[in-house]
PAZAPA-4460 file (N, C-alpha, C; in steps of 0.05 Angstrom, whole numbers, plus 32768, in hexadecimal, padded with zeros to 4 digits):
% residues 226
    n_x    n_y    n_z   ca_x   ca_y   ca_z    c_x    c_y    c_z   seq   type   mol
   7ED0   8060   80C4   7EE6   8051   80B7   7EFF   804E   80C9     1      M     A
   7F07   8063   80D8   7F1E   8060   80EA   7F1A   8049   80FE     2      P     A
   7F01   8046   8107   7EFB   8030   811A   7EFF   8015   810C     3      N     A
   7EF7   8012   80F3   7EFB   7FF9   80E5   7F19   7FF3   80E1     4      S     A
   7F28   8007   80DB   7F45   8003   80D8   7F52   7FFB   80F2     5      I     A
   7F49   8008   8108   7F54   8001   8122   7F4D   7FE4   8129     6      E     A
   7F34   7FDD   8124   7F2A   7FC2   812C   7F34   7FAC   8119     7      R     A
   7F31   7FB0   80FF   7F36   7F9B   80EC   7F51   7F9E   80DD     8      D     A
   7F5D   7FB6   80DE   7F76   7FBA   80D0   7F72   7FC3   80B3     9      G     A
   7F59   7FC4   80AA   7F54   7FCD   808E   7F37   7FD8   808B    10      F     A
   7F33   7FE5   8075   7F18   7FEF   806F   7F17   7FF5   8051    11      A     A
   7EFF   7FF4   8046   7EFB   7FFA   8029   7EE9   8013   8028    12      I     A
   7EF3   8027   8019   7EE3   8040   8014   7EDA   803F   7FF7    13      A     A
   7EC0   8040   7FF3   7EB5   803E   7FD8   7EB5   8059   7FCA    14      S     A
   7EBA   8058   7FB0   7EB6   8070   7F9F   7EC8   8087   7FA6    15      G     A
   7EE1   8082   7FAE   7EF3   8097   7FB5   7EFB   80A7   7F9C    16      V     A
   7F00   8099   7F86   7F07   80A6   7F6D   7EEE   80A7   7F5B    17      L     A
   7EE7   80BF   7F52   7ED1   80C0   7F3E   7EDC   80B8   7F23    18      D     A
   7ECB   80B5   7F10   7ED3   80AA   7EF6   7EE7   80BC   7EE8    19      E     A
   7EE3   80D6   7EEA   7EF5   80E9   7EDD   7F12   80E6   7EE9    20      C     A
   7F13   80E6   7F04   7F2D   80E4   7F11   7F3A   80C9   7F0B    21      A     A
   7F2A   80B4   7F0A   7F35   8099   7F04   7F42   8098   7EE8    22      R     A
   7F34   80A3   7ED4   7F3E   80A3   7EB9   7F56   80B4   7EB6    23      L     A
   7F57   80CB   7EC4   7F6E   80DC   7EC3   7F87   80CE   7ECF    24      D     A
   7F83   80C0   7EE4   7F99   80B1   7EF0   7FA3   809B   7EDE    25      L     A
   7F91   808D   7ED1   7F98   8078   7EBE   7FA9   8083   7EA8    26      I     A
   7FA0   809A   7E9D   7FAF   80A7   7E87   7FCB   80AF   7E91    27      Q     A
   7FCD   80B8   7EA9   7FE7   80C1   7EB4   7FFB   80AA   7EB9    28      D     A
   7FF1   8093   7EBF   8003   807D   7EC6   8008   8069   7EAF    29      V     A
   7FF7   806A   7E9B   7FFA   8056   7E86   8015   8058   7E78    30      E     A
   801F   8070   7E74   8039   8072   7E67   8050   8066   7E78    31      G     A
   804D   8068   7E92   8062   805C   7EA3   8062   803E   7EA1    32      L     A
   804B   8032   7E9D   8049   8015   7E9B   8055   800A   7E82    33      L     A
   8059   801B   7E6E   8066   8011   7E56   8083   8009   7E5C    34      L     A
   8090   8017   7E6E   80AC   8011   7E75   80AD   7FFD   7E8C    35      E     A
   8099   7FFC   7E9D   809A   7FEA   7EB4   807E   7FDE   7EB7    36      S     A
   8077   7FC9   7EA8   805C   7FBF   7EA6   8050   7FB5   7EC1    37      P     A
   8061   7FAB   7ED3   8056   7FA0   7EEC   8051   7FB5   7F01    38      A     A
   805D   7FCC   7EFE   8058   7FE1   7F12   806F   7FF5   7F13    39      G     A
   806B   800A   7F23   807D   8021   7F24   8081   8029   7F41    40      V     A
   809A   802C   7F4A   80A0   8037   7F65   80A5   8055   7F62    41      R     A
   80A2   8063   7F79   80A5   8080   7F78   8091   808D   7F66    42      G     A
   8079   8083   7F66   8065   808B   7F52   805E   80A9   7F54    43      L     A
   805B   80B3   7F6C   8052   80CF   7F6E   8065   80E3   7F61    44      A     A
   807F   80DC   7F60   8092   80EE   7F53   8091   80EC   7F35    45      A     A
   8085   80D7   7F2B   8084   80D2   7F0E   8069   80D8   7F02    46      K     A
   8054   80DA   7F12   8039   80DF   7F08   802D   80F6   7F18    47      A     A
   802C   810E   7F0D   8022   8125   7F1B   8006   8121   7F27    48      P     A
   7FF5   8113   7F19   7FDA   810F   7F23   7FD9   80FE   7F3C    49      S     A
   7FED   80EC   7F3F   7FEE   80DB   7F57   7FF8   80EC   7F6F    50      V     A
   800B   80FD   7F6A   8015   810F   7F80   7FFE   8121   7F89    51      A     A
   7FEE   812B   7F76   7FD7   813C   7F7D   7FC2   812C   7F8C    52      A     A
   7FBE   8114   7F84   7FAB   8102   7F91   7FB3   80FE   7FAF    53      L     A
   7FCC   80F9   7FB3   7FD5   80F4   7FCF   7FD1   810C   7FE1    54      A     A
   7FD2   8124   7FD5   7FCE   813C   7FE5   7FB1   8145   7FE6    55      R     A
   7F9F   8138   7FD7   7F84   8141   7FD3   7F74   813E   7FED    56      S     A
   7F5F   814F   7FEF   7F4D   814D   8006   7F40   8132   8007    57      A     A
   7F3B   8125   7FF0   7F2E   810B   7FF0   7F3F   80F6   7FFE    58      T     A
   7F58   80F5   7FF7   7F6A   80E1   8004   7F71   80E9   8021    59      V     A
   7F75   8103   8025   7F7B   810C   8040   7F64   8106   8053    60      R     A
   7F4C   8106   8049   7F35   8100   805A   7F34   80E3   8063    61      S     A
   7F42   80D2   8054   7F44   80B6   805C   7F5B   80B2   8070    62      L     A
   7F71   80C0   806B   7F89   80BC   807B   7F89   80CA   8096    63      V     A
   7F80   80E3   8096   7F83   80F3   80AF   7F73   80E9   80C7    64      E     A
   7F5B   80DE   80C3   7F4D   80D3   80DA   7F5C   80BB   80E7    65      P     A
   7F6E   80AF   80D8   7F7C   8098   80E3   7F98   80A0   80EE    66      V     A
   7FA6   80B1   80DF   7FC1   80B8   80E6   7FC5   80D4   80F0    67      L     A
   7FB1   80E5   80ED   7FB4   8101   80F5   7FBC   8113   80DE    68      G     A
   7FBA   812D   80E2   7FBE   8141   80CD   7FDB   8143   80C4    69      S     A
   7FEE   8139   80D4   800A   813C   80CD   8014   8125   80BC    70      Q     A
   8003   8112   80B6   800C   80FA   80A6   8016   8103   808A    71      A     A
   802A   80F5   8081   8036   80FC   8067   8038   80E3   8055    72      I     A
   8038   80E8   803B   803D   80D2   8028   805A   80CA   8029    73      L     A
   805F   80B0   802C   807B   80A6   802E   8082   8091   8019    74      V     A
   806E   8087   800B   8075   8074   7FF5   805D   8072   7FE2    75      R     A
   8063   8070   7FC8   804D   806E   7FB4   8056   805A   7F9F    76      S     A
   8044   8048   7F99   804A   8032   7F86   8032   802D   7F74    77      I     A
   8036   8028   7F5B   8021   801E   7F49   8025   8000   7F45    78      L     A
   8010   7FF1   7F4B   8011   7FD4   7F46   7FFF   7FCF   7F2E    79      F     A
   8008   7FBE   7F1C   7FF9   7FB8   7F04   7FFA   7F9A   7EFF    80      N     A
   7FE8   7F8C   7F0D   7FE7   7F6F   7F0A   7FD5   7F68   7EF2    81      K     A
   7FDF   7F56   7EE1   7FD1   7F4C   7ECA   7FDB   7F31   7EC2    82      S     A
   7FD0   7F25   7EAE   7FDA   7F0B   7EA5   7FF7   7F0D   7E9A    83      L     A
   7FFE   7F25   7E90   8019   7F29   7E86   802D   7F31   7E9C    84      D     A
   8023   7F3D   7EB1   8034   7F43   7EC8   8026   7F38   7EE1    85      A     A
   802B   7F1F   7EE6   801B   7F10   7EF9   802D   7F06   7F10    86      N     A
   8022   7F07   7F28   8031   7EFD   7F3F   801F   7EF6   7F56    87      W     A
   8028   7EE5   7F67   801A   7EDE   7F80   802A   7EE8   7F97    88      Q     A
   801C   7EF2   7FAB   8029   7EFD   7FC3   8020   7EEC   7FDB    89      V     A
   8032   7EDF   7FE8   802B   7ECF   8000   8023   7EE1   8017    90      A     A
   8017   7ED5   802B   800F   7EE3   8043   8027   7EF1   8050    91      W     A
   8024   7F0B   8055   803B   7F1A   8060   8031   7F33   806D    92      H     A
   8042   7F41   807B   803E   7F5C   8085   8051   7F6F   8076    93      Q     A
   804A   7F88   8073   805C   7F9C   8067   806E   7FA6   807D    94      D     A
   8086   7F9D   807E   8098   7FA2   8095   80AE   7FB6   808F    95      L     A
   80B1   7FBE   8076   80C6   7FD1   806F   80BB   7FEC   8066    96      T     A
   80CC   8000   8069   80C5   801B   8060   80DB   8024   804C    97      I     A
   80D3   8037   803B   80E6   8042   8027   80F2   805B   8032    98      A     A
   810D   805C   8032   811B   8073   803C   812E   807F   8027    99      V     A
   8138   8097   802C   8148   80A5   8018   8164   8098   8015   100      A     A
   8170   808F   802B   818A   8083   802A   818F   8071   8042   101      S     A
   81A3   8061   8040   81AA   804F   8057   81BC   805D   806A   102      Q     A
   81B1   8061   8082   81C0   806E   8098   81BB   805E   80B1   103      E     A
   81CF   805D   80C2   81CC   804E   80DB   81B7   805B   80ED   104      E     A
   81A5   804A   80F8   8191   8053   810B   818A   803C   811D   105      A     A
   8189   8040   8137   8183   802A   8149   8166   8021   8145   106      E     A
   8163   8006   8144   8148   7FFB   8140   813F   7FF9   8123   107      G     A
   8151   7FFF   8110   814B   7FFE   80F4   815D   7FEA   80E6   108      Y     A
   8157   7FD0   80E6   8168   7FBC   80D9   815E   7FB3   80BE   109      P     A
   816A   7F9F   80B3   8161   7F92   809A   815E   7FA5   8083   110      S     A
   8175   7FB0   807A   8175   7FC2   8064   8173   7FB3   8049   111      W     A
   8166   7FBF   8035   8165   7FB3   801B   8161   7FC9   8007   112      S     A
   8164   7FC2   7FED   8160   7FD6   7FD8   814D   7FC9   7FC3   113      V     A
   8137   7FD6   7FBD   8124   7FCD   7FA9   8122   7FE1   7F93   114      K     A
   812B   7FD9   7F7B   812A   7FEB   7F64   8136   8006   7F6A   115      E     A
   814D   8006   7F78   815B   801E   7F7E   8152   802D   7F96   116      G     A
   813C   8024   7FA3   8131   8031   7FBB   813A   8022   7FD4   117      V     A
   8145   8031   7FE7   814F   8025   8000   8137   801F   8013   118      V     A
   8137   8007   801E   8122   7FFF   8031   812E   7FF5   804B   119      H     A
   811F   7FF7   8060   8129   7FEE   807A   8110   7FE6   808B   120      V     A
   8115   7FD5   809F   8100   7FCE   80B2   8100   7FE1   80C9   121      Q     A
   80EB   7FF0   80CE   80EA   8002   80E5   80DF   7FF4   80FD   122      P     A
   80DF   8000   8114   80D2   7FF5   812B   80B4   7FF3   8126   123      P     A
   80A7   7FE0   8134   808A   7FDC   8131   807B   7FF5   8136   124      V     A
   8084   8006   8148   8076   801E   814F   8073   8031   8137   125      Q     A
   8086   8030   8125   8084   8040   810C   806F   8035   80FA   126      V     A
   806F   801A   80F6   805C   800D   80E5   803F   8011   80EF   127      L     A
   803C   8013   8109   8022   8017   8115   8017   8033   8110   128      E     A
   8028   8045   8107   801F   8060   8101   801F   8065   80E3   129      Q     A
   801A   804F   80D4   8019   8052   80B7   7FFF   8046   80AC   130      M     A
   7FF8   804F   8094   7FE0   8046   8087   7FE4   8045   8069   131      L     A
   7FDC   802F   805D   7FDE   802C   8040   7FC2   8031   8034   132      S     A
   7FC2   8040   801E   7FA9   8047   8010   7FAD   803D   7FF3   133      V     A
   7F9D   8029   7FEC   7F9E   801D   7FD1   7F86   8027   7FC1   134      R     A
   7F8B   8037   7FAD   7F76   8042   7F9C   7F75   8031   7F82   135      L     A
   7F5D   8026   7F7E   7F5A   8013   7F68   7F50   8020   7F4E   136      H     A
   7F60   801D   7F39   7F59   8028   7F1F   7F47   8014   7F10   137      L     A
   7F46   7FFB   7F1A   7F35   7FE7   7F0D   7F27   7FD7   7F23   138      D     A
   7F11   7FCA   7F1D   7F05   7FB7   7F30   7F19   7FA1   7F37   139      P     A
   7F17   7F96   7F4F   7F28   7F80   7F57   7F18   7F6B   7F66   140      A     A
   7F1C   7F52   7F5E   7F0F   7F3C   7F6C   7F23   7F24   7F6B   141      D     A
   7F1A   7F0D   7F71   7F2C   7EF6   7F73   7F37   7EEE   7F58   142      D     A
   7F2A   7EF7   7F42   7F34   7EEF   7F27   7F4C   7EFF   7F1E   143      T     A
   7F4F   7F17   7F29   7F66   7F28   7F1F   7F77   7F32   7F36   144      N     A
   7F79   7F22   7F4B   7F8D   7F27   7F60   7F86   7F3B   7F75   145      G     A
   7F6C   7F3D   7F7D   7F64   7F4E   7F93   7F73   7F46   7FAD   146      A     A
   7F76   7F59   7FBE   7F85   7F54   7FD7   7F74   7F44   7FEB   147      L     A
   7F81   7F30   7FF7   7F76   7F22   800F   7F82   7F2E   8028   148      W     A
   7F72   7F31   803D   7F7D   7F3A   8057   7F74   7F27   806C   149      V     A
   7F82   7F28   8082   7F7A   7F18   809A   7F71   7F2C   80AF   150      S     A
   7F57   7F30   80B3   7F4D   7F45   80C5   7F58   7F43   80E1   151      P     A
   7F5F   7F5A   80EB   7F6A   7F5E   8106   7F85   7F53   810B   152      A     A
   7F92   7F48   80F6   7FAD   7F3D   80FA   7FC2   7F52   80FF   153      S     A
   7FBB   7F6B   80FA   7FCE   7F81   80FF   7FD4   7F83   811D   154      H     A
   7FC3   7F77   812D   7FC7   7F79   814A   7FDB   7F64   8154   155      R     A
   7FE5   7F53   8143   7FF7   7F3E   814B   8014   7F48   814D   156      L     A
   8019   7F60   8145   8034   7F6A   8145   8044   7F5F   812D   157      G     A
   805E   7F63   812E   806F   7F59   8118   8073   7F3B   811B   158      R     A
   806D   7F2C   8106   806E   7F0F   8106   8086   7F05   80F6   159      L     A
   8092   7EEF   80FD   80A6   7EE3   80EC   8099   7EDB   80D2   160      P     A
   80A7   7EDD   80BB   809B   7ED8   80A1   8090   7EBB   80A0   161      A     A
   809D   7EA9   80AD   8094   7E8D   80AC   807A   7E88   80BA   162      G     A
   8070   7E9B   80CA   8058   7E98   80D9   8040   7EA6   80CC   163      E     A
   8045   7EB4   80B7   8030   7EC5   80AB   8018   7EB5   80A1   164      A     A
   801D   7EA0   8093   8007   7E90   8087   7FF6   7E83   809D   165      A     A
   8003   7E77   80B1   7FF4   7E6A   80C6   7FE5   7E7E   80D7   166      S     A
   7FF0   7E96   80DB   7FE2   7EAB   80EA   7FC9   7EB4   80DB   167      A     A
   7FCB   7EB6   80C0   7FB4   7EBD   80B0   7F9E   7EA8   80B1   168      A     A
   7FA6   7E8F   80B2   7F92   7E79   80B5   7F83   7E7C   80CF   169      E     A
   7F91   7E83   80E4   7F84   7E85   80FF   7F72   7E9E   8100   170      R     A
   7F7B   7EB4   80F4   7F6D   7ECD   80F6   7F56   7ECF   80E2   171      S     A
   7F57   7EBF   80CD   7F42   7EC0   80B9   7F4B   7ED0   80A1   172      G     A
   7F3D   7ECD   808A   7F45   7EDA   8071   7F2D   7EE8   8065   173      K     A
   7F32   7EFF   8059   7F1D   7F0F   804C   7F27   7F19   8031   174      H     A
   7F17   7F15   801C   7F1E   7F1E   8002   7F13   7F3B   7FFE   175      L     A
   7F24   7F4D   7FF7   7F1C   7F69   7FF4   7F13   7F6F   7FD7   176      C     A
   7EFA   7F69   7FD2   7EEF   7F6E   7FB7   7EE8   7F8B   7FB5   177      V     A
   7EF2   7F99   7FA1   7EED   7FB6   7F9E   7EE5   7FBC   7F81   178      V     A
   7ED9   7FD4   7F7F   7ED2   7FDE   7F64   7EE6   7FF4   7F5C   179      Q     A
   7EE7   7FFA   7F43   7EF8   800F   7F39   7EF1   8029   7F48   180      A     A
   7F05   8037   7F52   7F01   804F   7F61   7F00   804C   7F7F   181      G     A
   7EFE   8033   7F88   7EFE   802D   7FA5   7F1A   802F   7FB1   182      D     A
   7F1C   8034   7FCB   7F35   8034   7FD9   7F35   801F   7FEF   183      A     A
   7F4B   8010   7FF0   7F4F   7FFD   8006   7F65   8009   8019   184      L     A
   7F5E   800C   8032   7F70   8017   8046   7F78   8000   8058   185      L     A
   7F92   7FFE   805F   7F9A   7FE9   8072   7FB4   7FF1   8080   186      F     A
   7FB7   7FE5   8097   7FCF   7FE8   80A7   7FE6   7FD6   809C   187      R     A
   7FFE   7FE0   809C   8014   7FCF   8091   8017   7FB4   809F   188      P     A
   8010   7FB3   80B9   8014   7F9A   80C8   7FFE   7F85   80C4   189      L     A
   7FE9   7F8C   80B5   7FD4   7F78   80B0   7FDF   7F63   809D   190      I     A
   7FD9   7F4A   80A2   7FE2   7F35   8090   7FD1   7F37   8076   191      L     A
   7FDF   7F36   805F   7FD1   7F38   8046   7FDF   7F28   8031   192      H     A
   7FD1   7F22   801B   7FDB   7F11   8006   7FCB   7F16   7FEC   193      A     A
   7FD5   7F0C   7FD6   7FC5   7F0D   7FBD   7FCD   7EF6   7FAC   194      S     A
   7FBA   7EED   7F9B   7FBF   7ED7   7F89   7FC4   7EE1   7F6D   195      R     A
   7FCE   7ED0   7F5C   7FD3   7ED7   7F40   7FB8   7EDE   7F33   196      K     A
   7FB9   7EF0   7F1F   7FA2   7EF6   7F0F   7F9C   7EDE   7EFD   197      A     A
   7F83   7ED8   7EF8   7F7B   7EC3   7EE6   7F66   7ECC   7ED2   198      K     A
   7F64   7EE6   7ECF   7F52   7EF1   7EBB   7F60   7F07   7EAC   199      S     A
   7F54   7F11   7E97   7F60   7F26   7E86   7F5C   7F42   7E92   200      L     A
   7F4C   7F44   7EA8   7F46   7F5E   7EB3   7F5F   7F69   7EC0   201      K     A
   7F66   7F83   7EBA   7F7D   7F8F   7EC7   7F78   7F95   7EE5   202      P     A
   7F8D   7F97   7EF4   7F8A   7F9F   7F10   7FA0   7FB4   7F16   203      R     A
   7F99   7FCD   7F10   7FAC   7FE3   7F14   7FA5   7FF0   7F2F   204      R     A
   7FB9   7FF3   7F40   7FB5   7FFD   7F5B   7FCA   8013   7F61   205      V     A
   7FC1   802A   7F6A   7FD3   803E   7F74   7FD5   803A   7F93   206      I     A
   7FED   8033   7F9B   7FF2   802D   7FB8   8001   8044   7FC4   207      H     A
   7FF4   8051   7FD8   8000   8068   7FE6   8003   8061   8003   208      L     A
   801B   8066   800E   8020   8061   802A   8024   807C   8038   209      E     A
   8017   807F   804F   8019   8097   805F   8023   8090   807A   210      F     A
   8032   80A2   8086   803D   809E   80A1   8037   80B6   80B3   211      A     A
   802F   80B0   80CC   802C   80C5   80E0   8043   80C5   80F3   212      G     A
   8058   80B4   80ED   806F   80B2   80FF   8087   80C0   80F2   213      A     A
   8099   80CA   8103   80B2   80D5   80FA   80C8   80C1   80FC   214      S     A
   80DD   80C5   80ED   80F4   80B3   80ED   810B   80C0   80FD   215      L     A
   811F   80B0   8105   8137   80BB   8112   8143   80D0   8100   216      P     A
   8152   80E2   810B   815E   80F8   80FC   8170   80EF   80E5   217      S     A
   817B   80D7   80E8   818E   80CE   80D3   817F   80C3   80BB   218      S     A
   8165   80BE   80BD   8156   80B2   80A7   8141   80C6   809C   219      L     A
   8139   80C1   8083   8124   80D2   8077   8113   80BF   8065   220      A     A
   80F9   80C4   8065   80E7   80B5   8054   80EF   80BA   8037   221      W     A
   80EC   80A5   8027   80F5   80A7   800B   80E5   80BB   7FFB   222      A     A
   80CB   80BE   8001   80BA   80CF   7FF0   80AD   80E6   8000   223      E     A
   80B7   80EB   8018   80A9   80FF   8029   80AA   811B   801E   224      A     A
   80BE   8121   800C   80C0   813C   8002   80AC   8143   7FEC   225      A     A
   809E   812F   7FE3   808B   8133   7FCD   8073   8144   7FD5   226      L     A
***
């Protein structure tokens, strides 16, 4: 799998969550969705089972061959796409990281705040030492907003937003169809997108970001202390 991620920028691991673990996670996050139906940021701090999952041997066995044993969880989000909470995401790269506070640091521009969480664009070298792990609580296909990726586009470096769609056309597109319990791993720099859901099937995803890179002394990862 590390070879696939290096070559293609993504990989799918089947059956990462067994049925018992999947149902326990659903039970743990369902209450959070009552207050925030589309999703939840800072998920690991709000759902003990998610924090335990991020530390588990199962997830670490996916992360460490790619980033090394020192990799840490730096962001956790629950996405809940449905007909009631529906959205389309254009082709893009994940170019920002979540940090504890806004502090000056050379090479870290474009500050923003999303739902109270401070974000910034780090150097490409930081993004190249990160990995996203999306654990699917439900099956996902083109009817309920499964992720599309553009294989090997992570090798293109950081692209201007206006060039993302055309770059995906040139690199090709792949729909990541997954079953409940599967994990989708991808590099932040890979071009990816998703369409609106058009079926009643839920698409609940636990999105965990890990980093093998350290930040300047003035900055701290938003969730690294978990």
